[in-house]
MOPAC internal coordinates of N, CA, C and O (Angstrom, degrees):
PM7 1SCF
backbone

  N    0.0000 0     0.00 0     0.00 0    0    0    0
  C    1.4508 1     0.00 0     0.00 0    1    0    0
  C    1.5201 1   109.48 1     0.00 0    2    1    0
  O    1.2310 1   120.83 1   -38.51 1    3    2    1
  N    1.2892 1   116.01 1   141.49 1    3    2    1
  C    1.4610 1   123.11 1  -178.85 1    5    3    2
  C    1.5310 1   109.30 1   -76.17 1    6    5    3
  O    1.2310 1   120.96 1   -54.97 1    7    6    5
  N    1.3165 1   115.77 1   125.03 1    7    6    5
  C    1.4632 1   120.28 1   175.87 1    9    7    6
  C    1.5130 1   109.14 1  -124.83 1   10    9    7
  O    1.2310 1   121.36 1   -39.21 1   11   10    9
  N    1.2922 1   115.00 1   140.79 1   11   10    9
  C    1.4497 1   120.63 1   178.03 1   13   11   10
  C    1.5201 1   108.72 1  -105.08 1   14   13   11
  O    1.2310 1   120.00 1   -31.98 1   15   14   13
  N    1.3306 1   117.61 1   148.02 1   15   14   13
  C    1.4555 1   119.76 1  -176.01 1   17   15   14
  C    1.5208 1   113.41 1   -61.68 1   18   17   15
  O    1.2310 1   119.16 1   163.76 1   19   18   17
  N    1.2933 1   119.21 1   -16.24 1   19   18   17
  C    1.4591 1   121.64 1  -178.29 1   21   19   18
  C    1.5104 1   111.13 1  -118.83 1   22   21   19
  O    1.2310 1   120.99 1  -152.19 1   23   22   21
  N    1.3378 1   115.71 1    27.81 1   23   22   21
  C    1.4649 1   121.74 1   178.76 1   25   23   22
  C    1.5286 1   109.94 1   -50.25 1   26   25   23
  O    1.2310 1   120.73 1   -35.59 1   27   26   25
  N    1.3011 1   116.21 1   144.41 1   27   26   25
  C    1.4617 1   124.57 1   179.65 1   29   27   26
  C    1.5224 1   113.17 1    74.61 1   30   29   27
  O    1.2310 1   119.87 1  -173.84 1   31   30   29
  N    1.3029 1   117.85 1     6.16 1   31   30   29
  C    1.4644 1   120.23 1   172.65 1   33   31   30
  C    1.5221 1   105.26 1  -104.09 1   34   33   31
  O    1.2310 1   120.33 1   -63.36 1   35   34   33
  N    1.2926 1   116.97 1   116.64 1   35   34   33
  C    1.4568 1   121.23 1  -172.07 1   37   35   34
  C    1.5312 1   113.08 1   -65.66 1   38   37   35
  O    1.2310 1   120.08 1   143.56 1   39   38   37
  N    1.3126 1   117.44 1   -36.44 1   39   38   37
  C    1.4628 1   119.72 1  -172.28 1   41   39   38
  C    1.5211 1   110.09 1  -147.66 1   42   41   39
  O    1.2310 1   121.56 1   -40.13 1   43   42   41
  N    1.3270 1   114.62 1   139.87 1   43   42   41
  C    1.4643 1   119.99 1   173.84 1   45   43   42
  C    1.5197 1   108.19 1  -131.50 1   46   45   43
  O    1.2310 1   120.70 1   -38.55 1   47   46   45
  N    1.3266 1   116.27 1   141.45 1   47   46   45
  C    1.4604 1   121.86 1  -178.79 1   49   47   46
  C    1.5260 1   108.50 1  -122.60 1   50   49   47
  O    1.2310 1   121.14 1   -45.84 1   51   50   49
  N    1.3310 1   115.42 1   134.16 1   51   50   49
  C    1.4609 1   122.52 1  -178.80 1   53   51   50
  C    1.5213 1   109.34 1  -129.25 1   54   53   51
  O    1.2310 1   120.56 1   -31.24 1   55   54   53
  N    1.3173 1   116.54 1   148.76 1   55   54   53
  C    1.4730 1   122.18 1   174.90 1   57   55   54
  C    1.5205 1   108.94 1  -108.89 1   58   57   55
  O    1.2310 1   120.93 1   -32.58 1   59   58   57
  N    1.3188 1   115.83 1   147.42 1   59   58   57
  C    1.4646 1   120.39 1   179.62 1   61   59   58
  C    1.5180 1   109.20 1  -163.67 1   62   61   59
  O    1.2310 1   120.80 1   -33.10 1   63   62   61
  N    1.3215 1   116.07 1   146.90 1   63   62   61
  C    1.4652 1   120.70 1   171.23 1   65   63   62
  C    1.5236 1   107.82 1  -144.53 1   66   65   63
  O    1.2310 1   121.18 1   -31.89 1   67   66   65
  N    1.3143 1   115.34 1   148.11 1   67   66   65
  C    1.4608 1   121.43 1   178.53 1   69   67   66
  C    1.5217 1   107.46 1   -92.32 1   70   69   67
  O    1.2310 1   120.75 1   -54.20 1   71   70   69
  N    1.3179 1   116.17 1   125.80 1   71   70   69
  C    1.4672 1   120.57 1  -179.19 1   73   71   70
  C    1.5248 1   110.53 1   -57.53 1   74   73   71
  O    1.2310 1   120.14 1   -41.21 1   75   74   73
  N    1.3129 1   117.34 1   138.79 1   75   74   73
  C    1.4657 1   120.52 1  -179.22 1   77   75   74
  C    1.5292 1   114.11 1   -58.41 1   78   77   75
  O    1.2310 1   120.15 1   157.34 1   79   78   77
  N    1.3335 1   117.31 1   -22.66 1   79   78   77
  C    1.4639 1   119.47 1  -179.76 1   81   79   78
  C    1.5356 1   112.69 1   -99.61 1   82   81   79
  O    1.2310 1   120.14 1  -164.19 1   83   82   81
  N    1.3394 1   117.34 1    15.81 1   83   82   81
  C    1.4685 1   120.86 1   179.02 1   85   83   82
  C    1.5338 1   109.34 1   -60.17 1   86   85   83
  O    1.2310 1   119.64 1   -41.94 1   87   86   85
  N    1.3332 1   118.28 1   138.06 1   87   86   85
  C    1.4695 1   121.69 1  -177.20 1   89   87   86
  C    1.5348 1   114.80 1   -60.14 1   90   89   87
  O    1.2310 1   119.75 1   158.42 1   91   90   89
  N    1.3248 1   118.09 1   -21.58 1   91   90   89
  C    1.4676 1   119.92 1  -179.11 1   93   91   90
  C    1.5294 1   111.61 1   -61.23 1   94   93   91
  O    1.2310 1   120.34 1   152.10 1   95   94   93
  N    1.3140 1   116.96 1   -27.90 1   95   94   93
  C    1.4601 1   119.94 1  -176.82 1   97   95   94
  C    1.5259 1   113.64 1   -73.33 1   98   97   95
  O    1.2310 1   120.42 1   160.56 1   99   98   97
  N    1.3201 1   116.80 1   -19.44 1   99   98   97
  C    1.4690 1   119.44 1   179.35 1  101   99   98
  C    1.5277 1   111.27 1   -63.47 1  102  101   99
  O    1.2310 1   120.31 1   146.18 1  103  102  101
  N    1.3311 1   117.00 1   -33.82 1  103  102  101
  C    1.4589 1   119.68 1  -177.66 1  105  103  102
  C    1.5103 1   114.76 1  -109.95 1  106  105  103
  O    1.2310 1   120.40 1   173.43 1  107  106  105
  N    1.3076 1   116.85 1    -6.57 1  107  106  105
  C    1.4633 1   119.25 1  -177.64 1  109  107  106
  C    1.5149 1   109.47 1  -105.82 1  110  109  107
  O    1.2310 1   122.59 1   -98.98 1  111  110  109
  N    1.2941 1   112.64 1    81.02 1  111  110  109
  C    1.4589 1   123.82 1  -179.63 1  113  111  110
  C    1.5331 1   112.48 1    65.78 1  114  113  111
  O    1.2310 1   120.32 1  -110.15 1  115  114  113
  N    1.3369 1   117.00 1    69.85 1  115  114  113
  C    1.4674 1   121.41 1  -177.01 1  117  115  114
  C    1.5296 1   114.52 1   -51.63 1  118  117  115
  O    1.2310 1   119.81 1   145.60 1  119  118  117
  N    1.3339 1   117.96 1   -34.40 1  119  118  117
  C    1.4663 1   118.45 1  -179.44 1  121  119  118
  C    1.5281 1   112.68 1   -81.77 1  122  121  119
  O    1.2310 1   120.37 1   162.82 1  123  122  121
  N    1.3261 1   116.90 1   -17.18 1  123  122  121
  C    1.4696 1   121.68 1   178.09 1  125  123  122
  C    1.5353 1   107.98 1  -149.78 1  126  125  123
  O    1.2310 1   120.09 1  -102.23 1  127  126  125
  N    1.3446 1   117.43 1    77.77 1  127  126  125
  C    1.4563 1   120.65 1  -173.74 1  129  127  126
  C    1.5304 1   113.35 1   -65.73 1  130  129  127
  O    1.2310 1   120.96 1   -44.12 1  131  130  129
  N    1.3443 1   115.76 1   135.88 1  131  130  129
  C    1.4625 1   121.89 1   172.53 1  133  131  130
  C    1.5330 1   108.31 1  -137.64 1  134  133  131
  O    1.2310 1   121.09 1   -23.29 1  135  134  133
  N    1.3125 1   115.51 1   156.71 1  135  134  133
  C    1.4601 1   121.30 1   177.90 1  137  135  134
  C    1.5347 1   107.60 1   -72.19 1  138  137  135
  O    1.2310 1   119.59 1   -54.44 1  139  138  137
  N    1.3307 1   118.40 1   125.56 1  139  138  137
  C    1.4618 1   120.49 1   178.36 1  141  139  138
  C    1.5341 1   111.30 1   -64.44 1  142  141  139
  O    1.2310 1   120.86 1   -37.39 1  143  142  141
  N    1.3124 1   115.95 1   142.61 1  143  142  141
  C    1.4604 1   121.03 1   178.56 1  145  143  142
  C    1.5183 1   112.38 1   -56.71 1  146  145  143
  O    1.2310 1   120.27 1   142.83 1  147  146  145
  N    1.3260 1   117.10 1   -37.17 1  147  146  145
  C    1.4618 1   119.63 1  -179.43 1  149  147  146
  C    1.5255 1   111.00 1   -63.88 1  150  149  147
  O    1.2310 1   120.19 1   151.30 1  151  150  149
  N    1.3014 1   117.24 1   -28.70 1  151  150  149
  C    1.4711 1   120.67 1   177.82 1  153  151  150
  C    1.5393 1   109.87 1   -70.72 1  154  153  151
  O    1.2310 1   120.33 1   142.51 1  155  154  153
  N    1.3185 1   116.97 1   -37.49 1  155  154  153
  C    1.4640 1   120.56 1   176.25 1  157  155  154
  C    1.5253 1   110.58 1   -65.49 1  158  157  155
  O    1.2310 1   120.67 1   136.26 1  159  158  157
  N    1.3474 1   116.32 1   -43.74 1  159  158  157
  C    1.4629 1   120.27 1   177.82 1  161  159  158
  C    1.5251 1   111.27 1   -62.09 1  162  161  159
  O    1.2310 1   120.68 1   135.29 1  163  162  161
  N    1.3176 1   116.31 1   -44.71 1  163  162  161
  C    1.4588 1   120.38 1   179.53 1  165  163  162
  C    1.5232 1   110.82 1   -58.49 1  166  165  163
  O    1.2310 1   120.74 1   138.06 1  167  166  165
  N    1.3178 1   116.20 1   -41.94 1  167  166  165
  C    1.4619 1   119.09 1  -178.83 1  169  167  166
  C    1.5378 1   110.72 1   -67.73 1  170  169  167
  O    1.2310 1   119.93 1   139.44 1  171  170  169
  N    1.3249 1   117.73 1   -40.56 1  171  170  169
  C    1.4711 1   120.48 1   177.38 1  173  171  170
  C    1.5285 1   110.36 1   -60.81 1  174  173  171
  O    1.2310 1   120.40 1   138.15 1  175  174  173
  N    1.3369 1   116.84 1   -41.85 1  175  174  173
  C    1.4673 1   120.83 1   179.00 1  177  175  174
  C    1.5205 1   110.50 1   -64.61 1  178  177  175
  O    1.2310 1   120.07 1   137.66 1  179  178  177
  N    1.3128 1   117.48 1   -42.34 1  179  178  177
  C    1.4731 1   120.67 1   178.36 1  181  179  178
  C    1.5273 1   110.95 1   -63.32 1  182  181  179
  O    1.2310 1   120.16 1   142.58 1  183  182  181
  N    1.3146 1   117.30 1   -37.42 1  183  182  181
  C    1.4598 1   120.60 1   178.85 1  185  183  182
  C    1.5205 1   111.48 1   -68.59 1  186  185  183
  O    1.2310 1   120.10 1   149.06 1  187  186  185
  N    1.3303 1   117.41 1   -30.94 1  187  186  185
  C    1.4690 1   120.77 1   176.79 1  189  187  186
  C    1.5223 1   109.22 1   -60.00 1  190  189  187
  O    1.2310 1   120.63 1   142.37 1  191  190  189
  N    1.3313 1   116.40 1   -37.63 1  191  190  189
  C    1.4528 1   123.61 1   166.55 1  193  191  190
  C    1.5085 1   119.23 1    59.16 1  194  193  191
  O    1.2310 1   118.52 1  -167.32 1  195  194  193
  N    1.2804 1   120.43 1    12.68 1  195  194  193
  C    1.4649 1   120.76 1  -179.23 1  197  195  194
  C    1.5246 1   110.64 1   -78.38 1  198  197  195
  O    1.2310 1   120.60 1   -20.24 1  199  198  197
  N    1.3177 1   116.45 1   159.76 1  199  198  197
  C    1.4699 1   120.47 1  -177.51 1  201  199  198
  C    1.5243 1   113.95 1   -79.17 1  202  201  199
  O    1.2310 1   119.94 1  -161.46 1  203  202  201
  N    1.3070 1   117.72 1    18.54 1  203  202  201
  C    1.4602 1   120.30 1   176.71 1  205  203  202
  C    1.5182 1   108.02 1  -120.18 1  206  205  203
  O    1.2310 1   120.71 1    -3.73 1  207  206  205
  N    1.3150 1   116.25 1   176.27 1  207  206  205
  C    1.4566 1   119.73 1   175.06 1  209  207  206
  C    1.5198 1   109.94 1   -85.33 1  210  209  207
  O    1.2310 1   121.29 1   -18.78 1  211  210  209
  N    1.3018 1   115.13 1   161.22 1  211  210  209
  C    1.4620 1   121.06 1   178.46 1  213  211  210
  C    1.5105 1   108.79 1  -124.92 1  214  213  211
  O    1.2310 1   121.19 1   -31.49 1  215  214  213
  N    1.3019 1   115.34 1   148.51 1  215  214  213
  C    1.4618 1   120.30 1   169.09 1  217  215  214
  C    1.5207 1   107.74 1  -121.53 1  218  217  215
  O    1.2310 1   121.48 1   -27.64 1  219  218  217
  N    1.3063 1   114.78 1   152.36 1  219  218  217
  C    1.4608 1   119.79 1  -179.75 1  221  219  218
  C    1.5224 1   107.65 1   -86.85 1  222  221  219
  O    1.2310 1   121.16 1   -66.57 1  223  222  221
  N    1.3312 1   115.38 1   113.43 1  223  222  221
  C    1.4699 1   120.51 1   178.29 1  225  223  222
  C    1.5143 1   110.87 1   -71.74 1  226  225  223
  O    1.2310 1   120.71 1   139.20 1  227  226  225
  N    1.3124 1   116.25 1   -40.80 1  227  226  225
  C    1.4669 1   122.98 1   173.80 1  229  227  226
  C    1.5168 1   107.92 1  -165.69 1  230  229  227
  O    1.2310 1   121.56 1   -20.35 1  231  230  229
  N    1.3006 1   114.63 1   159.65 1  231  230  229
  C    1.4660 1   120.40 1   177.17 1  233  231  230
  C    1.5158 1   108.64 1  -153.70 1  234  233  231
  O    1.2310 1   121.34 1   -40.13 1  235  234  233
  N    1.3103 1   115.04 1   139.87 1  235  234  233
  C    1.4677 1   122.07 1   175.50 1  237  235  234
  C    1.5176 1   107.68 1  -126.07 1  238  237  235
  O    1.2310 1   121.39 1   -48.45 1  239  238  237
  N    1.3152 1   114.94 1   131.55 1  239  238  237
  C    1.4601 1   120.90 1   177.16 1  241  239  238
  C    1.5195 1   106.84 1  -107.48 1  242  241  239
  O    1.2310 1   121.03 1   -60.75 1  243  242  241
  N    1.3236 1   115.63 1   119.25 1  243  242  241
  C    1.4563 1   121.48 1  -169.44 1  245  243  242
  C    1.5225 1   113.94 1   -99.33 1  246  245  243
  O    1.2310 1   120.37 1   147.56 1  247  246  245
  N    1.3315 1   116.91 1   -32.44 1  247  246  245
  C    1.4604 1   120.31 1   179.25 1  249  247  246
  C    1.5211 1   109.07 1  -158.89 1  250  249  247
  O    1.2310 1   120.33 1   -27.80 1  251  250  249
  N    1.3409 1   116.97 1   152.20 1  251  250  249
  C    1.4660 1   119.99 1  -178.37 1  253  251  250
  C    1.5281 1   112.05 1   -71.81 1  254  253  251
  O    1.2310 1   121.79 1   -25.54 1  255  254  253
  N    1.3359 1   114.18 1   154.46 1  255  254  253
  C    1.4627 1   121.73 1   177.85 1  257  255  254
  C    1.5166 1   108.23 1  -112.20 1  258  257  255
  O    1.2310 1   120.68 1   -53.19 1  259  258  257
  N    1.3085 1   116.31 1   126.81 1  259  258  257
  C    1.4604 1   122.11 1   179.70 1  261  259  258
  C    1.5234 1   110.91 1   -87.41 1  262  261  259
  O    1.2310 1   120.37 1   -23.51 1  263  262  261
  N    1.3257 1   116.91 1   156.49 1  263  262  261
  C    1.4635 1   120.29 1   176.97 1  265  263  262
  C    1.5274 1   111.10 1   -54.75 1  266  265  263
  O    1.2310 1   120.74 1   -44.55 1  267  266  265
  N    1.3355 1   116.19 1   135.45 1  267  266  265
  C    1.4484 1   121.34 1   176.16 1  269  267  266
  C    1.5129 1   116.21 1    83.63 1  270  269  267
  O    1.2310 1   119.49 1   173.77 1  271  270  269
  N    1.3296 1   118.58 1    -6.23 1  271  270  269
  C    1.4677 1   119.56 1   178.88 1  273  271  270
  C    1.5246 1   110.42 1   -67.62 1  274  273  271
  O    1.2310 1   120.69 1   -38.19 1  275  274  273
  N    1.3109 1   116.28 1   141.81 1  275  274  273
  C    1.4603 1   121.63 1   176.15 1  277  275  274
  C    1.5253 1   108.79 1   -85.11 1  278  277  275
  O    1.2310 1   121.55 1   -47.96 1  279  278  277
  N    1.3326 1   114.63 1   132.04 1  279  278  277
  C    1.4563 1   120.73 1  -177.77 1  281  279  278
  C    1.5177 1   110.20 1  -118.38 1  282  281  279
  O    1.2310 1   120.68 1   -32.98 1  283  282  281
  N    1.3162 1   116.30 1   147.02 1  283  282  281
  C    1.4625 1   122.66 1   172.91 1  285  283  282
  C    1.5225 1   107.46 1  -115.54 1  286  285  283
  O    1.2310 1   120.92 1   -60.17 1  287  286  285
  N    1.3367 1   115.85 1   119.83 1  287  286  285
  C    1.4619 1   122.93 1   176.55 1  289  287  286
  C    1.5243 1   107.05 1  -100.98 1  290  289  287
  O    1.2310 1   120.29 1   -53.58 1  291  290  289
  N    1.3189 1   117.04 1   126.42 1  291  290  289
  C    1.4573 1   121.74 1   173.99 1  293  291  290
  C    1.5245 1   107.59 1  -114.37 1  294  293  291
  O    1.2310 1   120.78 1   -56.50 1  295  294  293
  N    1.3299 1   116.12 1   123.50 1  295  294  293
  C    1.4560 1   122.19 1   178.35 1  297  295  294
  C    1.5194 1   108.32 1  -115.60 1  298  297  295
  O    1.2310 1   121.02 1   -48.25 1  299  298  297
  N    1.3232 1   115.66 1   131.75 1  299  298  297
  C    1.4571 1   121.99 1  -179.43 1  301  299  298
  C    1.5139 1   108.35 1  -127.28 1  302  301  299
  O    1.2310 1   121.06 1   -57.26 1  303  302  301
  N    1.3272 1   115.57 1   122.74 1  303  302  301
  C    1.4578 1   119.87 1   178.14 1  305  303  302
  C    1.5277 1   109.83 1   -82.28 1  306  305  303
  O    1.2310 1   121.29 1   -45.30 1  307  306  305
  N    1.3349 1   115.14 1   134.70 1  307  306  305
  C    1.4581 1   121.16 1   177.70 1  309  307  306
  C    1.5317 1   108.94 1   -97.89 1  310  309  307
  O    1.2310 1   120.53 1   -15.44 1  311  310  309
  N    1.3075 1   116.60 1   164.56 1  311  310  309
  C    1.4676 1   121.35 1  -177.60 1  313  311  310
  C    1.5210 1   113.41 1   -58.33 1  314  313  311
  O    1.2310 1   119.80 1   150.30 1  315  314  313
  N    1.3207 1   117.98 1   -29.70 1  315  314  313
  C    1.4697 1   121.01 1  -177.91 1  317  315  314
  C    1.5287 1   113.20 1   -85.36 1  318  317  315
  O    1.2310 1   119.81 1  -174.62 1  319  318  317
  N    1.3415 1   117.97 1     5.38 1  319  318  317
  C    1.4627 1   122.01 1   178.71 1  321  319  318
  C    1.5103 1   114.44 1    92.20 1  322  321  319
  O    1.2310 1   119.84 1   171.31 1  323  322  321
  N    1.3236 1   117.91 1    -8.69 1  323  322  321
  C    1.4609 1   119.73 1   176.38 1  325  323  322
  C    1.5304 1   109.17 1   -77.71 1  326  325  323
  O    1.2310 1   121.16 1   -13.25 1  327  326  325
  N    1.3118 1   115.39 1   166.75 1  327  326  325
  C    1.4683 1   121.31 1  -178.16 1  329  327  326
  C    1.5210 1   108.66 1  -130.99 1  330  329  327
  O    1.2310 1   120.69 1   -52.20 1  331  330  329
  N    1.3107 1   116.29 1   127.80 1  331  330  329
  C    1.4620 1   120.06 1   171.00 1  333  331  330
  C    1.5206 1   107.34 1   -92.33 1  334  333  331
  O    1.2310 1   121.14 1   -33.77 1  335  334  333
  N    1.3236 1   115.42 1   146.23 1  335  334  333
  C    1.4591 1   118.94 1   177.06 1  337  335  334
  C    1.5138 1   109.67 1  -133.25 1  338  337  335
  O    1.2310 1   121.51 1   -32.28 1  339  338  337
  N    1.3158 1   114.72 1   147.72 1  339  338  337
  C    1.4602 1   122.19 1   171.28 1  341  339  338
  C    1.5188 1   107.09 1  -132.37 1  342  341  339
  O    1.2310 1   121.48 1   -32.67 1  343  342  341
  N    1.3185 1   114.77 1   147.33 1  343  342  341
  C    1.4614 1   120.77 1   179.18 1  345  343  342
  C    1.5286 1   107.48 1  -128.65 1  346  345  343
  O    1.2310 1   121.26 1   -50.82 1  347  346  345
  N    1.3189 1   115.19 1   129.18 1  347  346  345
  C    1.4609 1   121.56 1   178.46 1  349  347  346
  C    1.5152 1   110.16 1  -125.91 1  350  349  347
  O    1.2310 1   120.81 1   -33.16 1  351  350  349
  N    1.3054 1   116.05 1   146.84 1  351  350  349
  C    1.4596 1   124.26 1   168.48 1  353  351  350
  C    1.5211 1   104.45 1  -113.61 1  354  353  351
  O    1.2310 1   120.96 1   -83.26 1  355  354  353
  N    1.3178 1   115.77 1    96.74 1  355  354  353
  C    1.4665 1   119.33 1  -172.25 1  357  355  354
  C    1.5198 1   109.04 1    66.21 1  358  357  355
  O    1.2310 1   120.41 1    55.08 1  359  358  357
  N    1.3133 1   116.83 1  -124.92 1  359  358  357
  C    1.4727 1   122.48 1   179.15 1  361  359  358
  C    1.5319 1   112.25 1   -87.89 1  362  361  359
  O    1.2310 1   120.58 1   168.02 1  363  362  361
  N    1.3221 1   116.49 1   -11.98 1  363  362  361
  C    1.4715 1   121.94 1  -173.78 1  365  363  362
  C    1.5276 1   111.30 1   -85.27 1  366  365  363
  O    1.2310 1   120.89 1   -55.26 1  367  366  365
  N    1.3223 1   115.90 1   124.74 1  367  366  365
  C    1.4601 1   120.49 1   174.71 1  369  367  366
  C    1.5208 1   109.86 1   -70.45 1  370  369  367
  O    1.2310 1   120.60 1   -46.52 1  371  370  369
  N    1.3259 1   116.46 1   133.48 1  371  370  369
  C    1.4560 1   122.42 1  -177.79 1  373  371  370
  C    1.5266 1   111.16 1  -108.31 1  374  373  371
  O    1.2310 1   120.57 1   132.83 1  375  374  373
  N    1.3394 1   116.52 1   -47.17 1  375  374  373
  C    1.4584 1   120.60 1  -177.93 1  377  375  374
  C    1.5201 1   109.46 1  -160.86 1  378  377  375
  O    1.2310 1   121.69 1   -19.06 1  379  378  377
  N    1.3317 1   114.38 1   160.94 1  379  378  377
  C    1.4613 1   120.41 1   174.27 1  381  379  378
  C    1.5171 1   107.90 1  -153.66 1  382  381  379
  O    1.2310 1   121.13 1   -19.47 1  383  382  381
  N    1.3272 1   115.44 1   160.53 1  383  382  381
  C    1.4512 1   117.91 1   179.46 1  385  383  382
  C    1.5018 1   113.27 1   177.35 1  386  385  383
  O    1.2310 1   121.79 1    10.77 1  387  386  385
  N    1.3244 1   114.18 1  -169.23 1  387  386  385
  C    1.4591 1   122.59 1  -176.63 1  389  387  386
  C    1.5182 1   109.05 1  -134.72 1  390  389  387
  O    1.2310 1   120.85 1   -49.06 1  391  390  389
  N    1.3249 1   115.99 1   130.94 1  391  390  389
  C    1.4607 1   122.40 1   173.84 1  393  391  390
  C    1.5168 1   107.74 1  -108.97 1  394  393  391
  O    1.2310 1   120.11 1   -47.63 1  395  394  393
  N    1.3208 1   117.40 1   132.37 1  395  394  393
  C    1.4544 1   120.68 1   177.53 1  397  395  394
  C    1.5217 1   108.90 1  -119.77 1  398  397  395
  O    1.2310 1   120.06 1   -39.05 1  399  398  397
  N    1.3258 1   117.49 1   140.95 1  399  398  397
  C    1.4538 1   120.03 1  -178.64 1  401  399  398
  C    1.5297 1   110.54 1   -71.00 1  402  401  399
  O    1.2310 1   121.11 1   -36.22 1  403  402  401
  N    1.3206 1   115.48 1   143.78 1  403  402  401
  C    1.4596 1   121.12 1   173.85 1  405  403  402
  C    1.5150 1   106.05 1   -90.19 1  406  405  403
  O    1.2310 1   121.03 1   -65.24 1  407  406  405
  N    1.2741 1   115.64 1   114.76 1  407  406  405
  C    1.4684 1   121.13 1  -177.62 1  409  407  406
  C    1.5196 1   109.12 1   -99.69 1  410  409  407
  O    1.2310 1   121.24 1   -40.31 1  411  410  409
  N    1.3273 1   115.24 1   139.69 1  411  410  409
  C    1.4719 1   118.48 1   177.98 1  413  411  410
  C    1.5019 1   111.57 1   -96.14 1  414  413  411
  O    1.2310 1   120.10 1   180.00 1  415  414  413

């Protein structure tokens, strides 16, 4: 059975920001740098932190993230083992989605 290190904890909140000099910005719109959506997804998956793989059930990107912005990731485990995530920059919604465990 799949167990997550934070099982039985309904919600976890994490803070994160991408340094303004991160190399990703050199190629991701040099004249108007933004954090790539795949980088946000990767970070949400890393925060899920379970010893299994994850697949993205769905994801919505609501607004761009600028270099250096502080982000709040909220992860909520559901009864079926999947995790919903939301990402905010202050009051502004940035992204949301669902991670589902890859079961073998």
